Structure formats: C-alpha cells, structure tokens
C-alpha positions as CSV (number, residue, x, y, z in Angstrom):
1,M,-0.4,14.5,67.2
2,T,-2.5,15.9,70.0
3,D,-1.4,16.3,73.6
4,D,-3.4,15.8,76.8
5,A,-4.7,19.4,76.6
6,G,-6.1,18.8,73.2
7,L,-3.5,20.9,71.4
8,T,-2.1,19.9,68.1
9,Q,1.6,19.4,68.1
10,M,4.2,19.2,65.3
11,A,7.8,18.0,65.4
12,L,10.7,20.2,64.5
13,G,14.1,19.1,63.4
14,E,14.8,15.9,61.4
15,D,11.9,13.8,62.4
16,Y,11.6,10.1,61.5
17,A,15.4,9.8,61.2
18,D,15.2,6.1,60.6
19,I,12.9,6.5,57.7
20,R,15.0,9.3,56.2
21,D,18.1,7.1,56.4
22,G,16.3,4.2,54.8
23,V,15.0,6.2,51.9
24,R,18.4,7.8,51.3
25,K,19.9,4.3,51.1
26,V,17.4,3.2,48.5
27,C,17.9,6.4,46.5
28,A,21.6,6.0,46.5
29,G,21.2,3.1,44.1
30,Y,19.6,5.4,41.5
31,P,22.1,8.1,40.7
32,M,21.6,11.1,38.4
33,E,22.6,9.1,35.3
34,Y,19.6,6.8,35.9
35,W,17.1,9.7,36.0
36,R,18.8,11.5,33.1
37,E,18.4,8.4,30.9
38,K,14.7,7.9,31.9
39,D,14.0,11.5,31.1
40,E,15.7,11.4,27.7
41,I,13.7,8.4,26.5
42,S,10.5,9.2,28.5
43,E,10.6,5.9,30.2
44,Y,8.8,4.9,33.5
45,P,11.4,4.2,36.3
46,H,10.1,0.7,37.0
47,E,13.3,-0.3,38.9
48,F,13.1,2.6,41.3
49,V,9.4,2.1,41.9
50,D,10.0,-1.6,42.5
51,A,12.7,-0.8,45.0
52,M,10.6,1.7,46.9
53,T,7.7,-0.9,47.0
54,E,9.9,-3.7,48.2
55,A,11.2,-1.4,51.0
56,G,7.6,-0.9,52.1
57,Y,7.6,2.9,51.7
58,L,4.7,3.1,49.2
59,G,2.4,1.2,51.6
60,A,3.4,3.5,54.5
61,L,-0.1,5.1,55.0
62,I,-2.1,1.9,54.7
63,P,-3.2,0.5,58.1
64,E,-1.4,-2.5,59.4
65,E,-4.5,-4.7,59.3
66,F,-4.3,-4.4,55.5
67,G,-0.6,-5.1,55.3
68,G,0.7,-1.5,55.4
69,A,2.8,0.3,57.9
70,G,0.0,2.3,59.4
71,L,2.1,5.5,59.5
72,P,0.7,9.1,59.7
73,V,0.7,11.4,56.7
74,R,3.7,13.2,58.2
75,A,5.8,10.1,57.7
76,G,4.6,9.8,54.1
77,A,5.7,13.5,53.6
78,V,9.2,12.6,55.0
79,I,9.5,9.7,52.5
80,L,8.7,11.9,49.5
81,E,10.8,14.8,50.8
82,E,13.9,12.6,51.1
83,I,13.3,11.0,47.7
84,H,13.5,14.5,46.1
85,A,16.3,15.8,48.3
86,S,18.3,12.8,47.0
87,G,17.8,14.0,43.5
88,C,15.3,11.3,42.6
89,S,11.6,11.8,41.7
90,A,8.6,10.4,43.4
91,A,6.2,11.5,40.6
92,A,6.2,7.9,39.3
93,C,4.9,6.4,42.5
94,H,3.5,9.0,44.9
95,A,-0.1,8.4,43.9
96,Q,0.3,4.8,45.1
97,M,0.5,6.4,48.6
98,Y,-2.5,8.8,48.6
99,I,-5.1,7.7,46.0
100,M,-6.0,4.7,48.1
101,G,-7.2,7.2,50.8
102,T,-10.6,7.5,49.1
103,L,-10.9,3.7,49.1
104,L,-9.7,3.5,52.7
105,R,-12.1,6.1,54.1
106,H,-15.2,5.5,52.0
107,G,-14.9,2.0,50.4
108,S,-16.8,-1.0,51.6
109,E,-15.2,-3.6,53.8
110,A,-15.2,-6.0,50.9
111,Q,-13.5,-3.4,48.6
112,K,-10.8,-2.8,51.3
113,Q,-10.1,-6.5,51.7
114,A,-10.0,-7.0,48.0
115,Y,-7.6,-4.2,47.1
116,L,-5.7,-2.7,50.1
117,P,-3.5,-5.7,50.9
118,G,-2.4,-5.9,47.2
119,I,-1.8,-2.1,47.1
120,A,0.3,-2.3,50.3
121,S,2.5,-5.1,48.9
122,G,2.8,-3.6,45.5
123,E,1.1,-6.5,43.8
124,I,-1.7,-4.1,42.8
125,R,-0.9,-0.6,41.6
126,L,-3.6,2.1,42.2
127,Q,-1.9,5.2,40.9
128,A,-4.1,6.6,38.2
129,F,-6.7,9.2,39.0
130,G,-9.3,10.0,36.2
131,V,-10.7,13.4,37.0
132,T,-9.4,16.2,34.7
133,E,-11.1,16.6,31.3
134,P,-10.0,18.6,28.2
135,T,-13.0,21.0,28.2
136,T,-13.5,21.5,32.0
137,G,-10.0,21.5,33.5
138,T,-10.1,22.3,37.2
139,D,-13.9,23.1,37.0
140,T,-14.5,19.5,38.2
141,T,-18.2,19.8,38.8
142,Q,-18.8,20.4,35.1
143,L,-17.0,17.3,33.9
144,K,-18.7,15.5,31.0
145,T,-17.8,11.8,31.5
146,R,-21.0,9.9,32.2
147,A,-21.5,6.6,34.0
148,V,-25.0,5.4,33.4
149,R,-26.3,2.4,35.4
150,Q,-27.7,-0.4,33.4
151,G,-28.5,-3.4,35.5
152,D,-25.5,-4.6,37.5
153,H,-23.0,-2.4,35.5
154,F,-22.2,1.2,34.8
155,V,-21.7,2.1,31.2
156,V,-19.0,4.8,31.0
157,N,-18.5,7.3,28.1
158,G,-16.2,10.3,28.0
159,Q,-12.6,11.4,28.1
160,K,-10.0,12.2,30.7
161,I,-6.7,14.0,30.3
162,W,-3.5,14.4,32.2
163,T,-4.1,11.0,33.7
164,S,-0.6,10.2,34.8
165,R,0.6,6.6,35.2
166,A,-2.5,5.0,33.6
167,K,-0.3,2.7,31.6
168,Q,1.6,1.6,34.7
169,S,-1.5,1.2,36.9
170,D,-3.7,-1.8,37.5
171,L,-6.6,0.2,38.8
172,M,-7.9,3.7,38.2
173,L,-10.0,5.8,40.5
174,L,-12.6,7.4,38.2
175,L,-14.8,10.4,38.9
176,A,-17.8,10.4,36.6
177,R,-21.2,12.0,36.5
178,T,-24.0,9.5,37.3
179,T,-26.8,12.1,37.5
180,P,-27.0,14.9,34.9
181,V,-26.0,18.3,36.2
182,D,-29.5,19.8,35.4
183,E,-31.1,17.2,37.7
184,V,-29.2,17.9,40.9
185,A,-29.7,20.6,43.5
186,K,-26.0,21.4,43.8
187,R,-23.4,21.1,41.0
188,T,-21.2,19.1,43.4
189,D,-24.0,16.4,43.6
190,G,-24.4,13.6,41.1
191,L,-20.7,12.7,40.8
192,S,-19.6,9.2,41.7
193,T,-16.3,7.6,42.4
194,I,-15.7,4.2,40.7
195,I,-12.8,1.8,40.6
196,V,-11.9,0.8,37.1
197,D,-9.8,-2.3,36.6
198,L,-7.5,-1.3,33.8
199,R,-6.3,-4.9,33.3
200,D,-9.8,-5.8,32.0
201,A,-10.8,-2.4,30.6
202,V,-8.0,-1.6,28.1
203,G,-9.2,-2.7,24.7
204,N,-12.7,-3.4,26.0
205,G,-14.1,0.1,26.0
206,L,-11.1,2.0,27.3
207,E,-8.1,3.4,25.3
208,I,-5.0,5.1,26.7
209,Q,-2.9,7.5,24.6
210,G,0.4,9.0,25.9
211,I,0.9,12.8,25.9
212,P,4.5,13.9,25.2
213,A,5.4,16.6,27.8
214,M,8.3,18.7,29.0
215,V,8.6,16.4,32.1
216,N,8.7,12.7,32.3
217,H,5.5,12.1,34.2
218,N,4.1,9.3,31.9
219,T,0.9,11.2,31.5
220,N,-2.0,10.3,29.2
221,Q,-5.4,10.9,27.9
222,V,-8.0,8.2,28.4
223,F,-11.0,7.5,26.2
224,F,-14.2,5.7,27.5
225,D,-16.4,4.1,24.8
226,D,-19.3,2.1,26.4
227,L,-17.0,0.7,29.0
228,K,-18.8,-1.6,31.4
229,V,-17.8,-1.4,35.1
230,P,-19.5,-3.6,37.7
231,V,-21.8,-1.6,40.1
232,E,-19.9,-3.3,43.0
233,N,-16.9,-1.1,42.0
234,L,-18.8,2.1,43.2
235,I,-17.1,3.6,46.2
236,G,-19.5,4.8,48.9
237,E,-22.9,6.2,47.9
238,E,-23.8,7.1,44.3
239,G,-23.7,10.8,43.7
240,K,-21.4,11.7,46.6
241,G,-18.0,11.1,44.8
242,F,-17.0,14.8,44.7
243,R,-17.0,14.9,48.5
244,Y,-15.0,11.7,48.6
245,I,-12.2,13.0,46.5
246,L,-12.1,16.3,48.3
247,D,-11.5,14.3,51.5
248,G,-8.2,13.0,50.2
249,M,-6.9,16.1,48.5
250,N,-5.6,17.6,51.7
251,A,-3.2,14.7,52.1
252,E,-2.2,15.0,48.5
253,R,-1.4,18.7,49.0
254,V,0.8,17.9,52.0
255,L,2.6,15.1,50.2
256,V,3.3,17.1,47.0
257,A,4.4,20.1,49.0
258,S,6.9,17.8,50.7
259,E,8.3,16.8,47.3
260,A,8.8,20.5,46.6
261,I,10.6,21.0,49.9
262,G,12.9,18.1,49.0
263,D,13.7,19.6,45.6
264,G,14.4,22.9,47.3
265,R,17.0,21.2,49.5
266,W,18.6,19.6,46.5
267,F,18.8,22.9,44.5
268,T,20.2,24.7,47.5
269,E,22.9,22.1,48.1
270,K,23.9,22.1,44.5
271,A,24.0,25.9,44.3
272,V,26.0,26.4,47.5
273,A,28.6,23.7,46.5
274,Y,29.1,25.2,43.0
275,A,29.2,28.8,44.3
276,N,32.0,27.8,46.7
277,E,34.1,25.9,44.1
278,R,33.6,28.0,41.0
279,E,36.2,30.7,40.6
280,V,35.8,33.7,38.3
281,F,37.7,37.0,38.4
282,G,40.1,35.7,41.0
283,G,37.8,34.2,43.6
284,P,34.8,32.0,44.3
285,I,31.5,33.3,42.8
286,G,29.9,32.6,46.2
287,A,31.7,35.6,47.6
288,N,29.5,37.9,45.4
289,Q,26.2,39.1,46.9
290,G,24.6,38.7,43.5
291,I,25.1,35.0,43.9
292,Q,24.7,34.7,47.7
293,F,21.5,36.6,48.2
294,P,19.2,34.7,45.8
295,I,20.4,31.4,47.3
296,A,20.0,32.6,50.9
297,K,16.5,34.1,50.2
298,A,15.4,30.8,48.6
299,Y,16.7,28.9,51.5
300,A,14.7,31.1,53.9
301,Q,11.6,30.6,51.8
302,I,12.1,26.8,51.9
303,Q,12.4,26.8,55.6
304,A,9.3,28.9,56.1
305,A,7.3,26.7,53.6
306,E,8.4,23.6,55.5
307,L,6.9,24.9,58.7
308,M,3.5,25.3,57.0
309,V,3.8,21.7,55.5
310,R,4.5,20.4,59.0
311,K,1.5,22.3,60.4
312,A,-0.8,21.0,57.7
313,A,0.4,17.4,58.3
314,A,0.0,17.8,62.1
315,L,-3.6,19.0,61.7
316,F,-4.4,16.3,59.2
317,D,-3.0,13.6,61.5
318,A,-4.8,15.0,64.5
319,G,-8.1,14.8,62.5
320,Q,-8.5,18.6,62.5
321,P,-9.7,20.8,59.6
322,C,-6.6,21.6,57.5
323,G,-7.9,22.7,54.1
324,S,-6.4,26.2,54.2
325,E,-3.1,25.0,55.7
326,A,-2.7,22.1,53.2
327,N,-3.4,24.5,50.2
328,M,-1.1,27.2,51.5
329,A,1.6,24.6,52.2
330,K,1.5,23.5,48.6
331,M,1.5,27.0,47.3
332,L,4.3,28.3,49.5
333,A,6.4,25.2,48.8
334,S,5.9,25.5,45.1
335,E,6.9,29.1,45.1
336,A,9.9,28.5,47.3
337,V,11.3,25.6,45.2
338,W,10.9,27.7,42.1
339,E,13.0,30.5,43.7
340,A,15.6,27.8,44.7
341,A,15.6,26.4,41.1
342,E,16.1,29.9,39.6
343,A,18.9,30.7,42.0
344,C,20.6,27.4,41.2
345,M,20.2,28.0,37.4
346,Q,21.7,31.5,37.8
347,T,24.6,30.2,39.9
348,Y,25.6,27.6,37.4
349,G,25.2,30.0,34.5
350,G,25.7,28.4,31.1
351,F,26.5,25.0,32.7
352,A,22.9,24.9,34.1
353,F,21.7,24.2,30.5
354,A,24.0,21.2,30.1
355,K,22.1,18.0,30.7
356,E,25.1,16.4,32.5
357,Y,24.6,18.6,35.5
358,D,20.9,17.7,35.9
359,I,19.9,21.2,36.9
360,E,17.8,21.9,33.8
361,R,15.9,18.6,34.2
362,K,15.1,19.3,37.9
363,W,14.2,22.9,36.9
364,R,11.7,21.6,34.4
365,E,10.2,19.2,36.9
366,C,9.8,21.6,39.8
367,R,7.9,24.1,37.6
368,L,5.0,21.7,37.6
369,F,4.3,22.3,41.3
370,R,3.0,25.8,40.6
371,T,0.4,24.3,38.2
372,A,-0.5,20.9,39.6
373,P,-2.2,19.3,41.4
374,I,-3.8,22.7,41.9
375,S,-2.7,26.0,40.6
376,T,-1.4,28.9,42.7
377,N,-4.3,31.1,41.5
378,L,-7.0,28.6,42.6
379,I,-5.3,28.4,46.0
380,L,-5.3,32.2,46.3
381,A,-9.0,32.2,45.3
382,F,-9.7,29.6,48.0
383,V,-7.9,31.5,50.7
384,A,-9.5,34.8,49.7
385,Q,-13.0,33.4,49.8
386,H,-13.0,30.8,52.5
387,V,-10.4,32.2,54.9
388,L,-10.6,35.9,54.4
389,G,-14.3,36.1,53.6
390,M,-14.0,37.9,50.3
391,P,-16.5,37.4,47.4
392,R,-16.3,34.3,45.3
393,S,-14.2,35.1,42.2
394,Y,-15.0,32.2,39.9
C-alpha cells in the first residue's frame, strides 16, 4: 500500500490473521498421511485442491467483478505461506492464482468475461504454463515451438517440457514464436501468448506425457503436432507475448518465495520440537550448540528473507517497479528454507530418512525452490547486471 506521502508501506507481524486462520482450518483436514500417500503413488491431490477452491482461496487475486476476492498479491502470499507452514503443499494449485495474471492484464474484455469467472469459481482450471523447452531451457527467447497463422487459426508445432499440471488443467497459457527469430529486430520480439483449450486439444494435435520426478509435482512434456488454435485465443498483440509473461513473473516470484517461507517455518518448528524432546547422552540434544546453532541460523535467515518477500509484495501491490526485489526475495527464501531443511535433517539424524516423519519428503520438495521457477544463478546474473551495473554474463 501507499500512504498520503506516496511512500510504499508494508505490514509487519501476522497480517491477514483471518485468512491465515481460515487456511489453517482447511489444511487441518489434510494431515501428513494424506500427503505421504499422494507422494508415494505420484497422485494429484484433487481433494485438497477442491477444498482450497471451495474456500475461495485460489480466486483470491481475481477482481470482484469477475467473481474473485480482489485481494492484493500480499494476501495471496499469506495463503501460500500458511499452506506450507501447515505441512501441506500448494504446488498442485498455486498456478491457478498467478497464471491468470497475464490474461487479466493483457487479455481482451471478451477473454476476461469468458474465462476469469470460471477460474475464480474453480469451474475452469488455468494452471499449466507452456514455456520451457528441452533444448532451450531458461533461454526463453530461443524457444522453437512455432505458431503459424493460417486464416482464422494458428497451427502450432513443437514441444514443451516441465509443464506441470497439464493433465489437471482445462487451459494452458502457451508461449510460442509467431515470427521467426531471424526476422525480428530484438530476440524478445515475435513471441506470442496464446490460450490453448486442453479439453479440445488433447488427442487433436496435442499429446501430454508425464515425467516421473523426485517430487510429486505432476509435471509433463507436451507435444504439438499441427494443433489448431483459434486466433481469438491470442492474448494481446501478436509478437509481444514475452513482455506479457514477464509482467506476471514478479508476482510468481513473490508467491513461490512465500511457499519457501512457509516451509521454513514448518522445518524450524519440527526441528525445535524434536531437539527439545530427543534425549541422548543424558540430556536433550537441543542443549548442544551443534544442534542449536544451525536451527537458530536458519531461523534468522527465514526472518530476513520474509522481510524481502514483504517488501517485494508491497512494491508490487503499490504498482512500483519490483523486479530486483521479487527476484531477490525468491532467491533468499529458497536459500533460507534449504538451510532450515538441512538443519532439520541433521537434528532428526537417521529418523529424518524414515518416511513416517515426512522430513525427507519436505526436504526433497523444498530443494526445487533453488532451481525453479528461476535458478539462483540467473537471479545473481540479473542483480549483477541490472542492479549493480556489471557486464552481461550470458
């Protein structure tokens, strides 16, 4: 928020207490056994996603005029933080909150009316983002998937990878090249954002194949073979799609960082409780500095990272530039939660590897934050070049 003097403000303490309490109550119905079972059989947590949808939390950022709650991104961050602090996982549904941002900011009025109310209610799931490709990775401007206009349709050919939740989504937001890279002035030009209706596309030019992974994120590779998509599904202007997706990435960074903060709280709580009750050599292991110090250090890092998350969210909600803050928030939160996870693993010792304690599962899950949705090294390169003014490194 911004005060009368034009200064951006951020809340401290437990903000949005009513939302936090409501999220905790929903999460209480999905104990560790539920998540352990889903992880073991790599199954999508439909019941949990349905419960969060029915409670209205996944439509929190959609304006009221389209059936959502019209809340700021900070409120969305609180929702995801509390999900993870409760030991649950928002990975199955967090994209439902932020992918729609591109549609909201750059879609036509007809597109907004057609999709946003259904996304807000949960009737329509838009939680698949077709960007990353096998040969280009994070070098998005070099992606190979092509969408060629033929009359009133685009014909799409190519492949995407690490497209999570594609099998559990009705719509996909696709980034494809509509103008060959050798015909544009800047490599960021010529990319377009298109809504793909997966309900019609699967089996008609689109194929989805699951990718077994170390975490249960229901991720896939997607193949396009002469898939026809109506031109009316183009978001904004043709060739400007790269700018449109960048516009929503700051919110994504803030929200994912908040999940890491929630996990950090969960690991710290588990580590402290076990350190206080576990006795070895005649006393609680928590009395030993070798146990105390890593937990305390990780806790301090989580607290510091949370301040950057709050700052990034405050700037975003105030309509101020926040690219560096959002990226640093994600990086700091991902590093802090990893330290908390490591401290918890060391505190539990051998028991940390037993599935019944859920430490090893959460340890695997939080490692992803250092890699996705953007890696630590790319964030450091961004800060070095765009904040500190050093030469471009890639």
